[in-house]
N, C-alpha and C positions, 0 to 999 in steps of 0.2 A: 892493381890491374886496370885502373882507369886513369885518364889524364888528370882529372880533378882530384884524385886520391882522397875521396870522401866515401862515407857510407860504411855499413856493417858487413859482416861476412856472409858468404853463401854456405849452405849446408855442406856442399862439397864442390871442389874445382877439379875438373878432369881435363887433362890434355890428351887429345886424340891425334894420332899420326897417320891414320889411313882410313879408307872408306869402310873396310870391314869392321874395324873397331868402333867407328862412329855409328854404323847401322846397329851393331850389337847393343850399344849403350842406349840409343834412341828407342829400340824395341823394348828393352828391359824397363826403361823409365815409363814407357807407355803402359806396359803390363801392370806396373806398380802404381800407376797414376801419380808419378813424381814430375813436377813441373821442370822444364828444361829451358835454359837461356843460353843461346849461342853468343859468345863474346868475341868481338873482333879485336880492334886495337884499343877499345875502351874510351874512344874520344867522344866528347859531348854527352857523356853518360852520367846521370845523377842517380846514385844508389842511396836508398833510405838507410838511416842509422840502424834500422831494424834488420838490415841485411836483405838477402834474397832467399825466398822460400823455394827450395829446390836445388837442382844441380846446374852449375855453370860449366859449359863446355868451351874450351879454348882450342882452336884449330892449329895444329902444328904439322911437322913432317911433310907429307905430300901436299898438304893444303897450302904450303908456302913455296911450292914450285912454280917456276915461270919459264916458258920456252917459246921459240918461234915454231909455228906450224908450216908457214911458207913466208915469202918475202914481205907479206903485208898482214899476216895474221898471228896474233899472240894468244897463247893459252896460259892461264894463270889460275892458281888455286884461290879459294875464297879467303884464305888467311893472309894473302900477299897485301902489303900496304900499298896505298895509291901512290905514295912517294916512290917506292921501289918500282912499281909498274911504269910510272912516268920516266924514271931514269932509264929503265930497260928499253923503252920505246925510243928515247932520245939516242941512246948508244947505238941503236940499230937503224937510225935515220928515218924513223916513222913518225908521221904527223897525225894529229887528231885528238891527242890527249892534253894539249896545252892548257885547256880549261881546268884540268884536275890538279895542276901544280898547287900545292899549298892546302888542298883539301885533306884533312886528317882522316884516319880510319882505314878500313880494309876494303878490298875489292868486293867481298861478299856484302858488306854493309852498303857500299856504293850502289851495287846492283839492286839490293833490296829496296832502297829508297829513291833510286834513280838520281843519285847525287849530281849536282851541277854547280857551275859558277861561271861568271864572266861570259855569259851567252852560250855556253856549251853544257852538255849533260851526257850521262852514260848512254842514253838512248841513241846518241849520235854515233857511237862506236861499237856497241854490243852486237855480236853476231848470234850468239846462243849462250845458254846457261845450263849447267848440269846441277841436279839436285837429288836429294833423298826425300821421297814422299812420306806421307803419314803412315804408310804401311811398310816402310823400310825398303822400298824399291828405288833403284836409280833411274832417273829419267832426264830428258832434255827438253827445254823450251826454246823455240826459235825466237828471233827478235820480235816477230809479230805476236807470237803467243805470250811474250813477256808482258804485254799490255802496259808498256811504260808510259807514265804520265807524270805530272808535276809531283815529285816526292812520293811516288807510289809505283808499284809493279804488281804482277800477278802474285808474287810471294808475300806481299803485305796482306793478301786475302787468303791464299791457300795454306799458309803456314809451313810450307816445305822448307827443308834445310839446304841452303845453297852450298855447293862444294867446289865449283869452279866456273870460270867464265871464258868465253872465246871472243876476242875483239878483232874487228876488221879496221885497219888503219890505212894510211896512204904513205907511199914513199915520198920523202921530202927531198929538197935539194941537198947538196953536200953540206952546206952550212944551213942548219935549221935554226930559225929564229924562235926561241922559246921565251915566253913572257913570264918573268919571275915577279911575283907580287910581294913586295916587302913593306912592312909597316913601320913608319917613322914614329918618333916620340909622340907626335900629335895625332897618331892613328890615321894619317892620310896614306893612301895607297900610292906607292911609287912603282911605275912600270919600267923595268930595265930590259932591254933587248940585247942579248949577247950572241956572237957568232960562235957556234960550237962545232969543232972539227969532229966528224964521225966517220 
């Protein structure tokens, strides 16, 4: 379940497919004082050979949904991969996520740490984020309330569970130029610009 494919087992791995199921599990784990770890795409994650003490939750079902709210706004679940989100934006002629091409991981993880690369970051495109708080209530933080900074957000402090994000992008030209970063054998970055018909 991790890209490095190392480390021991968790006490349990649970796949959740909806908000109600996630809230129920989080509440029961809190009551029983069982540690919980929310697993995204498992990228850049080093797990001890001793494994993980507690329950690992993997987001599935509704947490992998992605849809347009309007011509410039995308809603996506926390389990959606950044690669899928970027492709979706490109298919709909939306600009703003070019920096995220090639960043591994999920939208939830990207929001949590305000992921960024090549001069861009999630802070530039996030409109709001929905979460489950420590008492099992669903809430929303606006862009300003997210307190996004270098590799941090309000969620790195409050410990809430991110379940979805809303992003505000911009309509691009018919031919959107996306920058694909490929690594050559000597690890130099090659920047290729293609015209994509959308």
